C-alpha positions in Angstrom: -82.0 76.8 37.1 -83.1 79.1 34.3 -84.1 76.1 32.2 -87.0 75.3 34.6 -88.0 78.9 35.4 -91.7 79.5 35.1 -93.2 82.2 32.9 -93.6 85.5 35.0 -97.0 86.2 33.3 -99.0 82.9 33.6 -96.8 81.4 36.4 -97.5 78.0 34.9 -95.6 77.4 31.7 -91.9 77.0 31.5 -90.1 80.2 30.4 -88.4 80.1 27.1 -87.6 83.8 26.5 -86.3 86.7 28.5 -87.4 90.3 27.6 -84.8 92.8 28.9 -87.1 95.8 28.4 -90.1 94.1 30.2 -87.7 92.5 32.6 -89.8 89.3 32.4 -89.2 85.6 31.7 -92.0 84.4 29.3 -93.3 81.3 27.6 -93.7 81.5 23.9 -97.5 82.0 24.1 -97.3 84.9 26.5 -94.4 86.5 24.6 -96.5 86.4 21.4 -99.5 88.1 23.1 -97.6 90.6 25.2 -95.5 91.8 22.3 -98.3 92.3 19.7 -98.5 96.0 20.2 -96.3 98.3 18.1 -94.7 99.8 21.2 -93.4 96.3 22.3 -93.0 94.2 19.2 -89.4 95.3 18.7 -88.3 94.5 22.2 -85.0 92.6 22.4 -85.7 89.0 23.6 -83.3 86.1 24.1 -83.8 82.4 24.4 -83.1 81.2 27.9 -84.3 77.6 27.8 -81.2 75.5 27.1 -82.3 72.7 24.9 -80.2 70.8 22.4 -81.1 70.3 18.8 -83.2 67.1 18.3 -82.6 65.5 14.9 -84.4 62.3 13.8 -84.7 60.5 10.5 -87.4 57.9 10.1 -89.9 56.8 7.5 -88.1 58.8 4.8 -88.5 62.0 6.8 -85.8 64.1 8.6 -87.0 66.2 11.5 -85.1 68.9 13.5 -86.6 70.4 16.6 -85.6 73.4 18.8 -87.8 75.1 21.4 -90.0 77.2 19.1 -88.9 75.8 15.7 -89.7 72.6 13.8 -88.3 71.7 10.5 -89.5 68.5 8.6 -88.2 67.3 5.3 -89.6 64.5 3.2 -86.3 63.2 1.7 -87.9 61.0 -0.9 -90.5 63.4 -2.3 -88.6 66.7 -1.8 -91.2 68.3 0.5 -90.4 70.4 3.5 -92.2 72.3 6.3 -90.7 75.0 8.6 -92.9 75.9 11.5 -92.4 78.4 14.3 -94.2 77.0 17.3 -95.4 78.1 20.7 -94.9 74.6 22.1 -94.3 71.2 20.8 -97.5 69.8 19.4 -98.1 67.2 22.0 -96.8 69.1 25.0 -99.7 71.4 25.3 -101.1 72.1 28.8 -104.7 72.3 29.7 -104.5 76.0 29.0 -104.1 75.4 25.3 -106.3 73.8 22.6 -105.2 70.2 22.0 -105.6 70.7 18.3 -104.4 74.2 17.3 -102.5 75.3 20.5 -104.6 78.5 20.9 -105.0 79.8 24.4 -108.1 78.7 26.2 -108.4 81.9 28.3 -112.0 83.0 27.6 -111.9 80.7 24.6 -112.8 77.2 25.9 -115.5 75.2 24.1 -118.4 73.9 26.3 -117.7 70.4 27.6 -119.0 67.4 25.7 -121.9 65.4 27.1 -121.2 62.9 28.6 -118.0 64.7 29.9 -114.7 63.5 28.6 -111.4 64.7 30.1 -109.7 63.8 26.8 -111.8 66.4 25.0 -111.8 69.1 27.6 -109.0 71.2 26.3 -110.6 72.5 23.0 -111.1 76.0 21.8 -114.2 77.5 20.3 -113.2 77.5 16.6 -115.5 75.6 14.4 -112.7 73.5 13.0 -111.4 72.3 16.4 -115.0 71.6 17.6 -115.5 69.5 14.4 -112.3 67.6 15.2 -113.5 67.0 18.7 -116.7 65.3 17.4 -114.6 62.7 15.6 -112.0 62.2 18.4 -111.7 59.3 20.8 -113.0 60.1 24.2 -110.5 57.9 26.1 -107.5 58.8 28.2 -104.4 56.6 28.2 -103.0 55.2 31.4 -100.1 57.6 31.1 -102.5 60.5 31.4 -102.4 61.7 27.8 -105.6 61.8 25.6 -105.9 59.2 22.9 -105.2 60.7 19.5 -107.4 58.2 17.6 -111.0 58.4 16.3 -114.2 58.1 18.2 -115.8 54.6 18.5 -112.6 52.7 17.6 -112.4 49.1 19.0 -108.8 49.5 20.0 -107.3 52.9 21.0 -104.3 54.3 19.0 -101.2 53.9 21.2 -100.1 57.2 22.9 -98.4 59.5 20.5 -96.8 61.8 23.1 -93.1 62.0 22.5 -92.4 60.7 26.0 -94.5 57.6 25.4 -93.8 56.5 21.8 -90.7 54.5 22.7 -92.9 52.3 24.8 -95.2 51.5 21.9 -94.9 50.0 18.4 -95.3 53.4 16.8 -92.5 54.9 14.6 -94.1 58.4 14.6 -95.2 60.8 17.4 -97.6 63.6 17.5 -95.1 66.2 16.3 -94.6 64.4 13.0 -96.6 65.8 10.1 -99.2 63.7 8.3 -97.4 62.7 5.1 -100.7 62.8 3.1 -101.6 66.4 3.6 -98.4 67.9 4.9 -100.5 70.7 6.5 -100.7 69.8 10.2 -98.9 67.5 12.7 -100.6 64.3 13.6 -101.6 65.6 17.0 -103.8 68.3 15.3 -106.6 65.9 14.2 -107.9 62.4 14.9 -105.6 59.7 13.5 -105.7 56.1 12.4 -102.9 53.5 12.2 -102.9 51.4 9.0 -101.9 47.8 8.9 -98.3 48.7 7.8 -97.9 50.6 11.1 -97.9 54.2 9.7 -100.2 56.8 11.2 -102.2 59.4 9.2 -105.0 61.8 9.8 -108.3 60.0 9.6 -109.8 62.6 7.3 -106.8 62.5 5.0 -107.1 58.7 4.6 -110.9 59.0 4.1 -110.5 61.6 1.4 -108.0 59.5 -0.6 -110.4 56.5 -0.4 -113.5 58.5 -1.4 -111.7 60.2 -4.3 -110.0 56.9 -5.3 -106.6 58.6 -5.7 
């Protein structure tokens, strides 16, 4: 089944594209890296992962997802984001930074002390290391890291797309923070307000500090 074929390069990620000239099935990350050079960037590639369009409308936002493309529109305020993605935000493997999605090959930050499996997949960028310092250290029973803030009394429910239906959340990690509209919720520590909506912690804090 081509849909479940693994990437010929890293032999771990699910293949999304086929390059006829390289004769390789590749995940989005390997395709991006291997086709950076001028001699290869114009290679003809085709999508091989057969996924249907996912369309959801909730909290005033419409979201369309395809393997490598995310489109989000704030219907009420007329804002929109179109993002070409390597993977869905919360489907990153241990070979990608949990915040920015960058490859961790020769780019993994030193582990925190005491060690936390939830904070192990982080790259060396200053921004991601700063986010790690404010992130919850707990893992959910489902095996996904908590997307909340460090030191919270009660962990934020799991925001992985496969787990949200089992919680009281109306958003998942692929949804954008509707305060900043810059990054998905999975890209930074989050808090859930009393109304049930989830936002980046630093976005909520900025609004309170500036008294907007």
